[in-house]
Every structure is written in C-alpha cells, then in structure tokens.
N, C-alpha and C positions, 0 to 999 in steps of 0.2 A: 504494500500500500504506500502511495506517495505521501511523504510527510508534509505537514502544513508549513508554509513559510513563516519566518519570524516576524516580518513586517508586511503590512499591506498599505500601499499608497493609493488613495482614492482621489481621482482628478476629474471633476466636472469639466466638460468641454463645450464651449459655445462661442462661436464667432472669434476664434483666436488662431486661425490658421497661420498668421504671420509669426506668432510666438510659440506655438505648440511644439514644433520640433525641438527648440532649445529646452523647453520645460521637460519633455519626455527624455531627451538625451542626458539631461543632468541627473535623472533618476537611474537610467541604465548604466551610467558611468560609475556608479557607486563602488567603492572599494570593498564593501560588504555586499555579498550577492544573494543572500537568502531572503528574497522579497518577491512580492507580486505587485504589479501595477494595474489597477483597474481604471480604464478610461471610460467615462460615462458621456457618450455623445448625446447632448441634450437637444437633439433634433436641430443641430446647427445648420444654417442655410448655406454656409460657405464650404470650403473643402476640408474642414476639420475632420469630418467623419472618415473620409478616405485616408487621411494622414494616420488616424488611429488604426485603421485596418492594416495599413502598410507596416506599422510597427509591430502589430500582433503577428503578422506573417513572418517577421524577421526574428522575433524573440518570444520564446514560450512563456516567459514571465509576464507578458502583457496580455491582458484580457480586455475586450471591448464590449460595452453594453450600448446598443443604439436604442434610444427612447423614441417612441412613436410621435410624441409631441413635446414641445418645450414646456418644462415645468419649473425652471429656475434652479439655481445652484443647490438650495437646500434639499429639494426633492431628489436631485441627482446624487447628492451625498448619501441620502437615505437609501436609495436604490443600490448604490455601490457598496455601502456598508452591509446590506442584507446578504451579499454574496462574498464578503471578505472572509479569508481563511487565516489571516495572520494573527499573531498574538498581540501585536501592537499596531495601531492605526495612525497613519499620517494623512491628514486632509490637505491637499495641495491645490493651488490655483494653476490654471493652464497657461498663464502668461507670465509666470515667475520661474525661478530656478532654485535648486538646492546645491549646497557645496558637495564636492565629490566624496567627502569622508564623513558626512553627518550620520549616516547609518552605522558606520563602524564605531564612531565615538559613542553613539547612543547605545549600541548593542552591549558594549563593555560595561556600561553603567547599569543598564537594565538587568543584565544577568546577575550583577553583583548586588544591587540594592532592591530590585523588583518594585519600584514605585508604581503607583497607579497612573501617574502622569509624569512625563519628562518634558521639560521646557528648555529651549535654547534661544540664542539671540538671532537677530536679523540685521540685514543691511538694506536701508532704503536707497534705491538707485534712481536718481532723477535724470531723465533724458530729455533732450530737446526735440523739436519737431522732426529732425532727421534721424532720431534714434540714438544720438551720441550722448553718453553719460557725462553730465557736467557737474554732478555732485554725488557723493556717496557718504551716507551717514550710518555708522555702526551703532546699534542699540543692543546692549547686552545687560545682563543682570548677574550679580555675584553668585558664584557657585554655592549651592546649598543642597542639603538632603534633609527634608522635613518628614517626620514620621508619625505625627498625630494630626487630627483634624484641626485642633486649635492652632497648631503651628502654621498649617497651611492657610487657615482662615486669616490669621493675623498678618500673613505675608502678602495676601492678595492686593491690599490697597497700595502697598509700595510697588508691586509689580505693575499695577494699573497706572501708576504715576509715570512709568516709563513708556506706556502704551502697549507693552508686550502681553498683558493679560488677555485682552479680548480676542486676539487672533486665534484661529484654528491651526494655521499652517506652521506654527513654531512649536508644536507640541506632538509628542507621541503618546497616544492614549492606550491604556490596556483595554483590549477589545471586550474582555469579560466585564469590566467595570462599566463600559458604555452600554452593553446589553442589559445589565442588571439595574442601571440607573433609572430607566424609564424616560430619560430626557430625549426629546425629539427636536429636530431642527424647525425653527419658526420661519415662515415665509414672510419676510419683512425686509424693507430696504435698510442698508447700512449696518444695522445692529444684530443681524442674525447670528454672527459668530460670537459676539459678546454675550447675547442672551443664552446661547447654548452653554458657554463656559460658566456663566454665573449660576445657572441652574445646576450644572454638573458639580461645581465646586462646593455646593452646599453639603455634599456627602463625601468629597475626596478626602482620603485618610493619609495619603503620602504623596510627596512631590519632590522631584529632583530637578535641579537647575544646572545646566551646563553653561559655563561662561564662554561660549564660542558663537561665532556667526555661522549659522547653518542654512539660512534662507535669504534669498535675494528678492526683495519686494520692489517691483518696478513701478515708478510713478512717472507716467509719460506725459510730456507737455502737450502732444498732439491729441491726447484723450482728455486731459484735465480741462482744457478750454472748451471742448465741444461735447463732453460726456453728459450723462443724464443729470437733470436738475431735480433735486429732491425738495419739493415744496415744504414738507413738514420736517425739515432737518432739525430745527431746534426742539420740537416736541419729542423727536427721537432721542436727542441728546439729554433732554430732561428725564426721559424714561430711563436712560442709561444711568444717570446719577441717582435716580430714585431706586433703581434696582440694587446699586451698590450700597446705598443707605440702608435699604431693607435687609440686605445680606448680613450686615453687622447688627442692625437693630433687633432682629429676631433672636439673636444670641446675646443680647445685652452687651455688645462689644463695640458700639459706635462711640468711640472716644473722641476727645477734642482733636487728637492727631488725625484720626480718620476724617473728621469733618473738615479739617484744614485741607486735606488732599481733595476732598469732594468739592470744597469751595473753589479751589484753584481750577479744577476741571470745569466747574460751572462758569467761572469768569472767562475761561478760554472759549467755552461754547457760546457764550453771549456775543463775543466779538467775532467769532467765526460766523455766527448767524447774521450779525449786522452786515458784514462784508458781503455775504451771500444775498442779502436783501438788496444790495446795489446791482446785482445781476439783472439785466433786462427781463430775464425769464421769470423773475420774482413778481414782475408787474406791480412794483411799489414805487410811488413817487416820494418826494422828501417828507411830505406830511404823513404818509402812511408809515414810513420808516420810523419817524419820531413817535407816532402813536403806538407802534408796536413796542418800541423800547420802553416807553413810559409804563405800558401795561406789565412788562416783565419786572420793572423796578418795584412794582406794587405787590408782587407775588410773595407770600409769607415764607415759603420754602426757600426762595432765593435770598430773602433778607437774613434768614438764619445762617445759611451756608456762607454768604459773603462776609459775615462777621468773623468767621474763622479763617477765611482765605488769607494766605501769605505767600504769594509766588516768590520763587528764588531769583529768577531772571530780572534784569533791569526793565526791559520793555514790558514784561508781564506785570511787574510791580506797578508801573505807571498806569497800565490799563486797569488793574485792580483798584488803585486809588481813585481813579475817575468813576469807577462803578460804585464804590462805597460812598463817594460823595455825591453820586447821582448827577454828575455833570453831563447832562444829556447832549448838549450841543457839541462839546468836545469829543464825546464818545462817538457821535455820528460822523464827525470830521475824521477821527482816527480810522473809523471803518471804511470811509471813502479812500483814505490813503492806503489801507491794507489791500483793498480791492484793486486799486491801481497797480500796486507793486505785484500782486498775484498775477494779473492779466498781462501787464506790460513788461515786467522785469522778473520772470519766473525764477531765474537763477538766484537773484537776491532774496526772493521769497523763500526759496528752499534753504538758503543759508540761515535766514532768520528763524526758521522752524527748528534748526539744530539745537537751539536753546530750549531745553525742556524743563 
C-alpha cells in the first residue's frame, strides 16, 4: 500500500496563468520531496486549467481537481482539503512562491516537536507595472515553541501586530486538528483567512514558530491600481478587530496591552479606509468623506480602543494623535496625501509601509 505523504499543498487556481508556473515550480523544487500538490482549478477562464494538467502529467505528486463552476478560493480550499492525504497542510496562493527549503526546515521541527500549527515568516515583494521587484520586505517572528493553549493565546496578539497571524499561507496545519476543529472557510472578501485562523486558534494547544522567510507574497502594482474595490472595507476591518477583542474577552484575557495593539490596528484601519474613500470607485465627495469620518469618531468601541493606542512609528504616532484629538480636517488632508502617494508614487508607499 502506498504510504501517505507528509505534506499536502493545496493551491486554488483562478485566472493566474501568468504566475502559476512559478508558484507550482517553487513547490516541486523542494529539497524535501515527500509531499503532494493539489491544484484546484476553480473553473478558471484562462489557460490555468491546462497548465495544471501539464504539471500533473509530468509529476505524480501533482493532482488536479477541475471544478465545474467558480466558487471562490474558500470553496476551492475546502474541496482540496477533502481529498488531502498529508499529515500537515499548507494552503498556498497560485500567484506567490515558497522558498526551496521551507518543507525541509518545517519537517525537522514537526517531527521533533509535533505542534498543531507551525508558522514561518514571509517576504513581501513589491513589483512595478513591468513585473520588476522594486522593494522586498522580510516579516519574521522570533522562534518559539509554545505548548499550552494559554501560551498560544497570549502570543496571538503580538503575532497579529506583525500581520503574520491572519495569513493561511505561512502556516503548516496538522490535518487531524483541522478535521476535528469543525472550523470551515467563510466566503467573504479580504478576511476569510483571518476568520479561519481566529476560529481555529480558539482551541490550538501548541504552536511552533520558525524565524525564517518561507513564503514570497507578491504585491503587484499593475493589480493594486486596477484590482477589485471592496466597498465595505472598513466594516470588515472593524469585524477583524472585534473578533480579536472577543478572542481575548471570552477568556478574560483582554489586557491593556492587548487593547493597545487593537487600538493601533484600529487607527491604521481608519486611515486606510479614509484613503480608500478618495478612490473614485468609492463615489464619495468631500462632504461624504467628512460625514463618514465624523460618524466613526462617535463610535463607542472606537473611543475605547483609541484611548489605549500607542503606535511605535513616527508617522503612525502622528496619525494616532490626530485621531485622538478628532482633528477631522487634518485627518482628511492626510488621507488625501496617502492616496496620492499610493497611486502616484507606489515605491515610496511601499517603503512607508515597512514601518510596522
């Protein structure tokens, strides 16, 4: 009888034919070879499906599932996981890549420590309209091995501060834990990965962190300027902060330190929403943007969190001060400036984001 692979990589595929070969080949180049790669063709209208089949013909470790209709990444992951045979699962996007040695590094630790989840670092790769990388930002977290739920719970807020908590693609999950958890993927914009993790981590008992870059997350200028516009962006960010608050509150662990991080995230979300409101697709004039901001400043949850906020960066500190003092006109002016830099000077915008 053929033995089950140690790893299963599940990769939803939709309209990524330009990037799919690099993504697949980064998996197939792994120095550790005991894995299977499940490509879930989410009824992609381009040549992605044919590319998937070509790789399956060349490598027995590759399996392809062609879905009859497009159901979104969450549905594709669910379908892929249902047929996974590996002991540990990696959910990967089809327009990113992984390092050649991440499975080998993870395997050594997983065999030794047997954590329910293993997390590793990532590199944000910013590319221009021609596909050339103009900025690379490494995001890692100190190596740790946490062996109780309380230890894992208390670490989540610090991990979220680096942005690494919410992603699916920088974690190897024990397949048995995922199956027993009852957690399912939510079909929602932006926050589906985060929602899955926050629900799962309510019962995670052990976590190991590798202080290495194992994933390359591409942020492409040609897509960021023309990509989908999420009208309810801020409501989704509010829900994210509320989920984190509830994660700690239900265990009576929502300390001032936790609230400080949540406040910082909230401040960042407000200004991100404000600059997005400047996008023509938001269909908001100056009066509407002002009214939106004033309504947020009156929110009780907002007032409580911003009292605790204390960002570390200079720019974030200035924005936080404006928010606490409710300097509406200056906040709107800053938002216009951020939007200008994001759309006209993307390289500068990327460098500004390096301060976390």
